[in-house]
C-alpha positions in Angstrom: -56.3 11.1 23.6 -55.3 10.9 20.0 -53.8 7.5 18.9 -54.6 5.8 22.1 -58.3 6.4 22.2 -60.7 8.2 24.7 -60.1 6.9 28.2 -63.0 7.0 30.6 -63.0 6.0 34.3 -66.0 4.2 35.6 -67.4 3.6 39.0 -68.7 0.1 40.0 -72.2 0.8 38.6 -70.9 2.1 35.3 -68.5 -1.0 35.1 -71.3 -3.4 35.7 -73.5 -1.7 33.1 -71.0 -2.4 30.3 -70.0 -5.9 31.3 -71.3 -7.2 27.9 -68.9 -4.9 26.0 -66.0 -5.7 28.3 -66.6 -9.4 28.0 -66.6 -9.1 24.1 -63.1 -7.2 24.3 -61.9 -10.0 26.7 -63.0 -12.7 24.3 -61.5 -11.1 21.3 -58.1 -10.6 23.1 -57.9 -13.7 25.0 -59.9 -16.3 22.9 -61.0 -18.4 25.8 -63.2 -21.4 25.6 -66.8 -20.2 25.4 -67.7 -22.0 28.6 -65.2 -19.9 30.5 -67.0 -16.6 29.8 -69.7 -16.8 32.2 -67.2 -17.5 35.1 -65.1 -14.5 34.0 -68.2 -12.2 34.1 -69.1 -13.4 37.6 -65.5 -12.6 38.7 -65.6 -9.2 37.2 -68.9 -8.3 38.8 -67.5 -9.5 42.2 -64.3 -7.5 41.8 -66.3 -4.3 41.3 -67.3 -4.6 44.9 -63.6 -4.8 46.2 -62.1 -1.8 48.1 -60.3 0.7 46.0 -61.9 -0.5 42.9 -60.9 1.6 39.7 -61.9 0.8 36.2 -61.1 2.3 32.8 -62.5 1.9 29.4 -61.3 3.1 26.1 -63.3 4.1 22.9 -61.9 5.0 19.6 -64.5 7.8 19.2 -66.8 9.7 21.6 -69.9 7.5 22.2 -68.2 4.5 20.4 -68.0 0.9 21.6 -65.4 -0.1 24.1 -62.2 -1.2 22.5 -60.1 -1.7 25.6 -60.5 -1.9 29.4 -58.5 -2.3 32.6 -59.3 -2.5 36.3 -57.8 -3.1 39.7 -58.4 -2.8 43.3 -56.7 -3.0 46.7 -55.5 -6.6 47.5 -56.6 -8.0 50.8 -56.6 -11.3 52.7 -59.7 -13.3 51.8 -59.5 -12.5 48.0 -58.7 -15.7 46.1 -55.9 -14.4 43.9 -54.3 -12.4 46.6 -54.3 -15.4 49.0 -53.0 -17.8 46.4 -50.2 -15.5 45.2 -49.2 -14.5 48.7 -48.8 -18.1 49.6 -46.7 -18.8 46.5 -44.3 -15.9 47.1 -44.1 -16.8 50.7 -43.2 -20.5 49.8 -40.6 -19.5 47.2 -39.0 -16.5 49.0 -40.1 -16.3 52.5 -42.7 -14.3 54.5 -40.8 -11.0 54.8 -40.5 -10.6 50.9 -44.1 -11.7 50.5 -45.3 -9.1 52.9 -43.2 -6.4 51.3 -44.9 -6.9 47.9 -48.4 -8.0 49.0 -49.4 -6.3 52.2 -50.3 -3.0 50.7 -50.7 -3.5 47.0 -52.9 -2.7 44.0 -53.8 -5.8 42.1 -54.3 -5.2 38.5 -56.9 -7.8 37.4 -57.4 -7.2 33.9 -55.6 -5.2 31.0 -57.2 -6.1 27.5 -57.2 -4.3 24.2 -59.2 -5.5 21.2 -56.8 -7.1 18.6 -57.9 -4.6 16.0 -56.6 -1.8 18.1 -53.4 -3.3 19.6 -49.9 -1.8 19.0 -51.0 1.9 19.6 -49.9 2.3 23.1 -53.5 1.9 24.6 -52.3 -0.6 27.2 -49.5 1.6 28.4 -51.8 4.6 28.6 -54.4 2.6 30.6 -51.9 1.4 33.1 -50.5 4.8 33.7 -53.9 6.3 34.3 -55.1 3.2 36.3 -52.3 3.5 38.8 -51.8 7.3 39.0 -52.3 8.7 42.5 -52.8 5.4 44.2 -52.0 5.1 47.8 -50.8 1.6 47.7 -47.1 0.9 47.8 -46.8 -1.7 45.0 -48.9 -3.0 42.1 -49.1 -6.7 41.2 -50.5 -8.7 38.3 -50.2 -12.0 36.5 -49.7 -12.8 32.8 -48.8 -15.7 30.6 -45.3 -16.8 31.4 -44.0 -16.1 27.7 -42.3 -13.5 25.8 -45.6 -11.7 24.8 -46.1 -8.0 24.0 -48.0 -7.8 27.3 -45.0 -9.2 29.2 -42.7 -6.7 27.6 -45.2 -3.9 28.2 -45.1 -4.7 32.0 -41.4 -4.9 32.0 -41.1 -1.6 30.4 -43.2 0.0 33.1 -40.9 -1.4 35.8 -42.6 -4.7 36.7 -40.3 -7.4 37.9 -40.8 -11.2 38.1 -41.9 -12.3 41.5 -42.9 -15.9 40.4 -42.4 -17.6 37.0 -43.7 -21.0 35.7 -46.5 -20.5 38.4 -49.5 -22.8 38.0 -52.6 -21.5 39.6 -55.0 -24.1 41.3 -57.2 -25.7 38.7 -54.5 -26.8 36.3 -53.9 -23.5 34.6 -51.1 -22.8 32.1 -47.9 -21.3 33.6 -48.1 -17.8 34.6 -45.6 -15.1 35.7 -46.6 -13.0 38.7 -45.1 -9.6 38.4 -44.8 -6.6 40.7 -43.8 -2.9 40.5 -43.3 -0.1 42.9 -45.8 2.8 42.6 -45.9 5.2 40.9 -45.0 3.2 37.7 -42.0 4.4 35.7 -41.0 4.1 32.1 -37.8 1.9 32.2 -37.7 0.9 28.6 -34.0 0.5 27.5 -32.7 -0.3 31.0 -31.1 -3.7 31.4 -33.0 -6.3 33.4 -31.8 -7.2 36.8 -29.2 -9.9 37.3 -30.5 -10.9 40.7 -31.4 -14.5 41.4 -34.4 -13.6 43.4 -37.1 -10.8 43.3 -35.9 -7.5 44.8 -37.3 -5.8 47.8 -39.7 -3.1 46.7 -37.6 -0.3 47.8 -34.4 -1.7 46.2 -36.4 -2.2 42.9 -37.3 1.5 42.9 -33.7 2.5 43.6 -32.0 0.3 41.2 -34.4 0.9 38.2 -34.7 -2.9 37.7 -37.0 -3.6 34.8 -37.3 -7.3 35.4 -36.1 -10.2 37.5 -34.1 -13.2 36.3 -36.2 -15.9 34.6 -34.6 -18.3 37.1 -35.7 -16.3 40.0 -38.9 -18.2 40.9 -39.7 -21.8 41.7 -42.8 -22.7 40.1 -55.1 -16.3 38.3 -56.7 -13.5 37.2 -54.6 -13.0 34.2 -53.7 -9.4 33.6 -52.2 -9.8 30.3 -53.8 -10.6 27.1 -51.1 -11.3 24.5 -50.7 -8.1 22.5 -52.3 -6.1 25.3 -49.9 -3.1 24.4 
């Protein structure tokens, strides 16, 4: 794909085979503390065994190194992120809304583009391919709760805020948890929702809401490296 690179889908074995390259892209995009990288690799290896796992890598040239990657899987009870986020939405908005967003969802765990290749639409292309044809009703992810290019990318694809200022166990920085109805839609240019709470998934699809109000939430695997688009 000219401009956005060459997108390749990997199975679990192929994903695990390039974990070194993926970790390098993650480190360049997120700039974590060095002691955090081993734990990130362990998480990625475990995620490859989850149901509905799908992973994409992007190379600038055929046979070239990975410059971007994304992956996700079907969320289910017993998965740490799924359980923590479900509990947070339930506490803020009640069990019915939490179930509507989280009971049959694709959880987008990582979306990262090497800084040298950001701003070319790679993140948008990966998300469109990653979620295409999925059976799940919704997609959910978490990203830093700030006005980053990644946050704007997600809003432009129809993701709405489910929780903001959310702190994951372990004293993390504040995150936003965002959700979108599948299939994703390009909603750039549409005004954000004026609702004071997250919409029901069906109403989000009908209204074309691009984002929830920043005051909508009370309070992860981060799916948004700043500049991921």
